[in-house]
C-alpha positions in Angstrom: -20.5 -2.9 -22.8 -19.7 -4.8 -19.6 -17.7 -3.5 -17.0 -14.9 -6.0 -17.2 -14.9 -5.3 -20.9 -14.7 -1.8 -20.6 -11.7 -1.9 -18.4 -9.7 -4.4 -21.0 -10.1 -1.8 -23.5 -9.0 1.0 -21.2 -6.0 -1.1 -20.6 -5.5 -1.9 -24.5 -5.8 2.0 -25.0 -3.0 2.6 -22.6 -1.2 0.0 -23.7 -0.8 2.0 -27.0 0.0 5.2 -25.2 3.0 3.0 -23.6 4.1 1.7 -27.0 4.3 5.1 -28.8 6.3 6.2 -25.7 8.7 3.9 -25.5 9.8 4.2 -29.4 10.2 8.0 -29.0 11.0 8.7 -25.1 14.8 9.7 -25.9 14.3 11.4 -29.0 15.2 14.9 -28.8 12.7 15.8 -31.9 9.9 15.2 -29.5 8.9 17.7 -27.1 8.7 17.1 -23.5 4.7 18.5 -23.9 4.1 15.6 -26.4 6.0 12.8 -23.6 3.8 14.4 -20.9 0.9 14.3 -23.3 1.2 10.6 -23.8 2.1 9.7 -20.5 -1.0 11.3 -19.0 -3.1 9.6 -21.5 -1.6 6.5 -20.6 -2.3 7.2 -16.8 -5.7 8.2 -17.3 -6.7 5.1 -19.3 -5.0 3.0 -16.6 -7.4 4.6 -13.8 -10.2 4.8 -15.9 -9.9 1.3 -16.3 -9.8 0.1 -12.7 -12.6 2.6 -12.0 -14.7 0.8 -15.2 -13.8 -2.8 -13.3 -15.4 -1.5 -10.4 -18.5 -0.1 -12.1 -17.6 3.0 -10.9 -19.0 6.0 -13.0 -16.9 9.1 -13.9 -17.4 12.1 -15.9 -15.3 12.5 -19.1 -12.5 14.2 -17.8 -8.6 14.2 -18.3 -8.3 15.2 -14.4 -6.1 12.8 -13.2 -6.8 14.0 -9.3 -10.5 13.9 -9.7 -10.1 10.2 -11.2 -7.9 9.3 -8.3 -10.1 10.7 -5.8 -12.9 8.7 -6.7 -10.8 5.7 -6.6 -10.0 6.9 -2.9 -13.6 8.1 -2.1 -14.4 4.3 -3.0 -12.3 2.9 -0.3 -9.1 2.4 -2.7 -5.6 3.2 -1.0 -3.3 4.3 -3.9 0.0 3.6 -3.4 1.9 6.4 -2.0 4.3 6.8 -5.0 1.1 7.5 -6.9 0.1 10.3 -4.7 1.6 13.0 -7.1 0.4 11.6 -10.5 -1.8 14.4 -11.2 1.1 16.5 -12.0 0.5 14.8 -15.4 -2.8 16.7 -15.7 -1.3 19.7 -17.3 0.2 17.9 -20.2 -3.5 16.7 -21.3 -5.1 20.2 -20.6 -3.0 23.0 -20.5 0.2 22.3 -22.5 -1.7 20.2 -25.3 -2.6 23.3 -27.2 -0.4 26.0 -25.5 3.5 26.2 -25.3 4.9 24.5 -22.8 7.3 26.4 -20.8 10.9 25.8 -22.0 12.5 26.5 -18.3 14.9 24.2 -16.7 12.7 23.7 -13.5 9.6 22.7 -15.8 11.6 20.1 -18.1 9.8 16.7 -17.7 12.0 13.8 -16.3 10.8 11.4 -19.1 12.4 8.4 -17.6 10.8 8.9 -14.4 7.4 9.7 -15.8 7.6 6.5 -17.7 8.5 4.5 -14.5 5.5 5.8 -12.8 3.5 4.5 -16.0 4.8 1.1 -15.4 3.9 1.1 -12.0 0.8 2.3 -12.1 0.0 -0.5 -15.0 1.5 -2.7 -12.6 -0.6 -1.9 -10.0 -4.0 -1.2 -11.9 -3.3 -4.8 -13.2 -3.1 -6.2 -9.9 -6.1 -5.0 -8.7 -7.9 -5.9 -11.6 -6.8 -9.6 -11.3 -8.1 -9.4 -7.7 -11.6 -8.4 -9.0 -11.5 -11.0 -11.8 -10.5 -13.9 -9.5 -13.5 -12.8 -7.0 -16.5 -15.1 -7.8 
């Protein structure tokens, strides 16, 4: 699959996670661990879209820090507001199959997590657009 096609597929799949988030974000019936998982999944696919667009190889991983480090090592300066995006990684790894800690300090700020994904999508799409416009 060509790089741009792969990037577009990742963008589309991330949008599916985002659509689900928009439907259930405020539902008390949906746990923070499920919301966090779909935030992490959207973030992972968005970062992989940019990596794919650049033709950068990455291993099969859910580790956002590893993926972001690939971007940084390749010369990308991540926007400062994305510095801590790897806080979502445990939702795809530890909390996916283990009980999510229910303490108040562990509560996921769902609205903030969703805003972070919106910012990430906006930045990633702008970067891909720049790459697409180059001859």
